[in-house]
C-alpha positions as CSV (number, residue, x, y, z in Angstrom):
1,M,134.2,60.0,35.4
2,F,135.3,60.7,38.9
3,Y,135.0,59.1,42.3
4,Y,134.6,61.2,45.5
5,K,135.3,59.8,48.9
6,L,132.9,61.0,51.4
7,A,134.7,62.0,54.8
8,S,131.7,60.9,56.9
9,S,131.1,57.5,55.6
10,Q,134.2,56.8,54.0
11,K,132.4,55.6,50.9
12,Y,133.1,56.4,47.4
13,I,130.5,58.1,45.0
14,Y,130.8,58.0,41.4
15,K,130.1,61.2,39.6
16,D,129.6,61.2,35.8
17,N,131.3,64.0,34.0
18,K,129.4,63.5,30.6
19,V,126.8,66.0,31.3
20,R,129.3,69.0,31.9
21,F,131.3,67.9,28.8
22,S,128.3,67.6,26.7
23,S,127.2,71.1,27.7
24,L,130.6,72.5,27.0
25,I,130.4,71.0,23.4
26,L,126.9,72.3,22.8
27,F,127.8,75.8,24.0
28,T,131.1,75.7,21.6
29,F,129.0,74.6,18.8
30,T,126.3,77.2,19.2
31,L,129.0,79.8,19.5
32,L,130.6,78.8,16.3
33,I,127.4,78.7,14.5
34,A,126.4,82.1,15.8
35,C,129.8,83.7,14.6
36,S,130.2,81.9,11.4
37,D,128.0,84.1,9.1
38,N,129.2,87.3,10.9
39,S,131.6,88.9,8.2
40,N,131.9,92.1,10.3
41,I,133.1,91.0,13.7
42,M,133.8,94.1,15.9
43,G,133.5,96.3,12.8
44,F,136.3,94.6,11.0
45,D,135.4,93.9,7.3
46,I,136.4,90.2,7.0
47,E,135.3,89.8,3.5
48,K,137.1,92.9,2.3
49,T,140.3,91.9,4.2
50,K,140.4,88.5,2.4
51,A,139.8,90.2,-0.9
52,V,142.8,92.6,-0.2
53,E,145.0,89.8,1.2
54,S,144.3,87.8,-2.0
55,E,145.0,90.7,-4.3
56,W,148.3,91.6,-2.5
57,K,149.4,87.9,-2.6
58,S,148.8,87.6,-6.3
59,K,150.8,90.9,-6.9
60,I,153.6,89.6,-4.9
61,D,153.7,86.2,-6.4
62,Q,154.0,87.7,-9.9
63,Q,156.8,90.0,-8.7
64,I,158.7,87.2,-6.9
65,Q,158.6,85.1,-10.1
66,K,160.3,88.0,-11.8
67,S,163.0,88.2,-9.1
68,N,163.0,87.0,-5.6
69,D,165.9,89.4,-4.6
70,V,164.9,91.3,-1.5
71,N,166.1,94.6,-2.6
72,E,164.4,94.6,-5.9
73,L,161.2,93.6,-4.1
74,S,161.8,96.5,-1.6
75,D,162.1,98.9,-4.8
76,W,158.9,97.3,-6.2
77,F,157.0,98.0,-2.9
78,E,158.0,101.5,-3.0
79,Q,156.8,101.8,-6.7
80,E,153.4,100.3,-5.5
81,G,153.2,103.2,-2.8
82,V,153.7,101.0,0.2
83,D,155.2,102.9,2.9
84,M,158.6,101.4,3.8
85,R,158.8,102.3,7.4
86,F,160.9,99.3,8.2
87,D,164.2,98.0,6.6
88,L,162.9,94.9,4.7
89,P,166.1,93.0,4.8
90,L,166.4,93.6,8.5
91,F,162.9,93.5,9.9
92,R,161.3,91.3,7.2
93,I,157.7,92.9,7.8
94,V,156.0,95.5,5.8
95,E,152.4,96.9,6.3
96,L,150.7,96.8,2.9
97,E,147.4,98.4,3.6
98,K,145.1,99.6,6.4
99,I,141.4,98.9,6.1
100,P,139.4,101.2,8.3
101,S,136.9,99.5,10.8
102,L,133.2,100.0,9.7
103,E,132.2,100.8,13.4
104,D,135.2,102.3,15.3
105,P,137.3,105.2,13.8
106,K,140.1,104.1,16.3
107,C,140.2,100.7,14.7
108,Y,141.5,99.3,11.4
109,T,142.7,96.0,9.9
110,S,146.4,95.9,9.1
111,V,147.3,93.8,6.1
112,S,151.1,92.9,6.2
113,F,153.7,91.2,4.2
114,S,156.4,89.2,6.1
115,I,159.4,87.1,4.9
116,T,159.3,83.6,6.6
117,E,162.5,82.5,5.1
118,L,165.3,84.5,3.5
119,K,168.7,82.9,2.1
120,E,171.5,85.2,0.9
121,Q,169.1,88.2,0.1
122,R,166.8,85.8,-1.9
123,I,163.2,85.3,-0.5
124,E,162.4,81.6,-0.2
125,S,159.0,81.9,1.5
126,Y,156.6,84.7,2.7
127,R,153.3,85.4,4.2
128,V,150.5,88.0,3.7
129,S,148.4,88.3,6.9
130,S,146.1,90.6,8.6
131,M,145.5,91.6,12.2
132,G,142.8,93.8,13.7
133,V,144.2,96.9,15.5
134,C,142.6,99.3,17.9
135,R,143.9,102.4,19.8
136,D,142.6,104.0,22.9
137,Q,142.1,107.7,23.2
138,T,145.8,108.4,23.8
139,G,146.8,106.6,20.6
140,A,148.2,103.5,22.5
141,F,147.4,100.0,21.3
142,K,144.4,98.2,22.9
């Protein structure tokens, strides 16, 4: 609720802000409902991405149970066919897989592995995540 002071009469006018707030909540709720069933937002296959993330997480969990040494994990990634463009102990992130967009050939979903906590070359915690990536005609990121 707000009170406004009129310059001409020096009186205060009460203005209820509930209507605006209610409209905002209704709009947000409608937007969430409309987008909740859309598994292909902007051509990115959300269901496939979740499945790929889950599969990689399961594989990595099994490997880390055998050994949580970062160098052994790096060797294992190479055996799995993961392109090791980055030095895992230094950058702590590896792109596991690219999932092409359903609609735009310049877009894809990047599924990545990142080390969140590393102690003495031992992996304490990690994360498998995904991100939608699009490039423009020159190849630069959008």
